[in-house]
C-alpha positions as CSV (number, residue, x, y, z in Angstrom):
1,A,0.0,0.0,0.0
2,A,1.2,3.5,-0.8
3,D,0.3,4.8,2.6
4,L,2.2,2.1,4.5
5,G,3.6,3.6,7.7
6,A,1.7,6.8,7.1
7,N,-0.3,6.7,10.3
8,C,1.0,4.4,13.0
9,Q,-1.2,4.5,16.1
10,Y,-0.5,2.8,19.5
11,P,-3.6,3.4,21.7
12,A,-3.5,2.5,25.4
13,A,-4.7,-1.0,26.3
14,G,-4.3,-2.2,29.8
15,A,-1.4,-1.8,32.2
16,A,2.1,-2.2,30.9
17,S,4.0,-5.3,32.3
18,K,7.1,-3.2,32.5
19,P,7.5,0.6,32.4
20,T,7.6,1.8,28.8
21,T,6.8,4.7,26.7
22,P,4.7,4.1,23.5
23,P,6.6,4.6,20.2
24,R,6.1,7.7,18.2
25,T,2.8,7.8,16.3
26,G,1.9,9.1,12.9
27,K,4.2,8.7,9.9
28,V,7.2,6.4,10.4
29,P,10.0,5.8,8.0
30,T,9.9,2.8,5.7
31,D,13.5,3.4,4.7
32,P,15.8,1.5,5.4
33,A,13.8,-1.5,4.1
34,T,15.4,-3.8,6.6
35,V,16.7,-3.2,10.1
36,S,19.2,-5.7,11.7
37,V,18.9,-6.6,15.4
38,S,20.2,-9.4,17.6
39,M,18.4,-11.2,20.4
40,V,20.8,-12.4,23.1
41,T,19.6,-15.6,24.7
42,T,21.2,-18.0,27.2
43,Q,21.5,-20.5,24.2
44,G,23.2,-18.0,21.8
45,N,22.3,-15.0,19.7
46,I,19.4,-14.9,17.3
47,G,20.0,-12.4,14.5
48,L,16.8,-10.8,13.0
49,Q,16.3,-8.8,9.8
50,L,13.2,-6.7,10.5
51,D,11.1,-5.9,7.4
52,N,10.5,-2.2,7.8
53,A,9.3,-2.0,4.2
54,K,6.3,-4.3,4.8
55,A,5.6,-3.8,8.5
56,P,6.8,-0.3,9.5
57,C,4.4,0.3,12.4
58,T,5.4,-3.1,13.9
59,V,9.1,-2.5,13.4
60,N,8.7,1.0,14.9
61,S,7.1,-0.6,18.0
62,F,9.6,-3.4,18.3
63,A,12.6,-1.1,17.9
64,S,11.1,1.3,20.5
65,L,10.6,-1.4,23.0
66,A,14.1,-2.9,22.4
67,G,15.6,0.6,22.7
68,Q,13.9,1.0,26.1
69,N,15.3,-2.4,27.3
70,Y,11.8,-3.7,27.5
71,F,12.8,-7.2,26.4
72,N,15.9,-7.5,28.6
73,D,15.9,-10.5,30.9
74,T,12.5,-11.6,29.5
75,P,12.0,-15.4,29.1
76,C,10.6,-16.9,26.0
77,H,7.5,-18.4,27.6
78,R,6.1,-20.7,25.0
79,L,7.6,-23.4,22.8
80,T,5.3,-25.4,20.6
81,S,5.8,-28.4,18.4
82,G,3.8,-30.8,16.2
83,G,2.3,-28.6,13.4
84,L,2.9,-25.3,15.0
85,S,6.6,-24.9,15.6
86,V,7.3,-21.6,17.3
87,L,9.1,-20.0,20.2
88,Q,7.0,-17.2,21.7
89,C,8.8,-14.3,23.4
90,G,8.2,-10.7,24.4
91,D,6.2,-10.9,27.7
92,P,8.3,-9.6,30.6
93,T,6.0,-11.5,33.0
94,G,6.9,-14.8,31.4
95,Q,3.3,-15.9,31.6
96,G,2.0,-15.0,28.1
97,T,-0.4,-12.4,29.4
98,G,1.8,-9.3,29.5
99,G,2.2,-6.4,27.1
100,P,3.5,-2.9,26.8
101,G,0.2,-1.1,27.8
102,Y,-0.7,-0.3,24.2
103,Q,-1.9,-2.2,21.1
104,F,-1.6,-1.6,17.3
105,A,-3.0,-2.7,14.0
106,N,-2.0,-5.8,12.0
107,E,0.1,-5.3,8.9
108,Y,1.4,-7.8,6.3
109,P,0.0,-10.3,5.5
110,T,-3.3,-9.4,7.1
111,N,-3.5,-6.1,5.3
112,Q,-3.5,-8.0,2.0
113,Y,-7.2,-9.1,2.7
114,Q,-10.4,-7.3,3.1
115,P,-11.5,-7.5,6.8
116,D,-14.5,-9.8,6.0
117,D,-12.6,-12.1,3.6
118,P,-13.1,-15.8,4.5
119,A,-9.5,-16.4,3.5
120,L,-8.5,-14.8,6.8
121,Q,-9.7,-18.0,8.4
122,Q,-7.8,-20.3,6.1
123,P,-4.2,-21.4,7.1
124,V,-1.2,-20.2,5.1
125,V,2.4,-21.3,5.6
126,Y,4.5,-19.2,7.9
127,P,7.9,-20.4,6.7
128,R,10.8,-21.5,8.9
129,G,12.7,-18.3,9.9
130,T,9.7,-16.1,10.1
131,V,9.4,-13.5,12.9
132,A,5.7,-12.5,13.5
133,M,3.6,-10.8,16.1
134,A,1.5,-12.8,18.6
135,N,-1.9,-11.4,19.3
136,A,-5.3,-11.9,20.9
137,G,-7.3,-11.1,17.9
138,P,-7.4,-8.5,15.1
139,N,-5.3,-5.4,15.8
140,T,-4.2,-6.4,19.3
141,N,-0.5,-6.5,18.7
142,G,1.7,-5.5,21.7
143,S,5.1,-6.8,22.6
144,Q,4.7,-10.6,22.2
145,F,6.2,-12.2,19.1
146,F,7.1,-15.6,17.8
147,L,10.0,-17.2,16.0
148,V,9.1,-20.0,13.5
149,Y,11.6,-22.8,13.6
150,Q,9.7,-25.2,11.2
151,D,7.2,-24.3,8.5
152,S,3.9,-23.8,10.3
153,Q,0.4,-23.2,9.2
154,L,-1.7,-20.4,10.7
155,P,-4.4,-18.1,9.4
156,P,-2.8,-14.9,8.0
157,N,-3.8,-12.9,11.1
158,Y,-0.3,-12.5,12.5
159,T,1.9,-9.7,11.2
160,V,5.1,-10.9,9.7
161,F,7.8,-8.4,10.5
162,G,11.1,-10.1,9.9
163,K,13.3,-13.1,9.2
164,I,15.8,-15.0,11.4
165,D,19.4,-15.3,10.0
166,D,21.2,-18.7,9.7
167,T,23.1,-18.3,13.0
168,G,19.8,-17.4,14.7
169,L,18.1,-20.5,13.2
170,A,20.9,-22.7,14.6
171,T,20.3,-21.2,18.0
172,L,16.5,-21.6,17.7
173,D,17.0,-25.2,16.6
174,K,19.1,-25.8,19.7
175,I,16.3,-24.3,21.9
176,A,13.6,-26.3,20.2
177,A,15.6,-29.6,20.4
178,A,15.9,-29.1,24.2
179,G,12.1,-29.2,24.5
180,V,10.0,-27.9,27.3
181,A,10.6,-28.7,31.0
182,G,8.2,-31.5,32.0
183,G,7.6,-32.4,28.4
184,G,4.8,-29.9,27.8
185,A,4.1,-28.2,24.5
């Protein structure tokens, strides 16, 4: 869309799990097209190439939170396997219920569909190496995101905002191979 990143809004939504300031609103830059960041984990680094050209409002929020050390010392609270192969991170509480105190709208691929399109209910492949936002429904993005370590099928309701580099995929594979304490999914 020609107006991508033209009006990013981050309305308040609940209490923040950790003190933070919402990112700047309004027009955000779509250049550079990609932004490189690195997640430091206890298992190694995970390099990410954030797709500022397709998801500028999401990248704006993620970069703002990272710059405020919002993600520091935050556990990745969910590892799934068997069809949905993702590691979910971004909640400082470590419970899967926390967020930054604001929400924002979905971007790519959701914005490729009309809101009432039945295709939004049909699974598409989120390929290995995808970084996408977790949410609780349309336009409820906050701080939680997931890293796809094997091709996974989900409806196109989760904003894709980056890719994991090869070194990061090796680290992610190591995390996934270790499984979940107690054998849970």
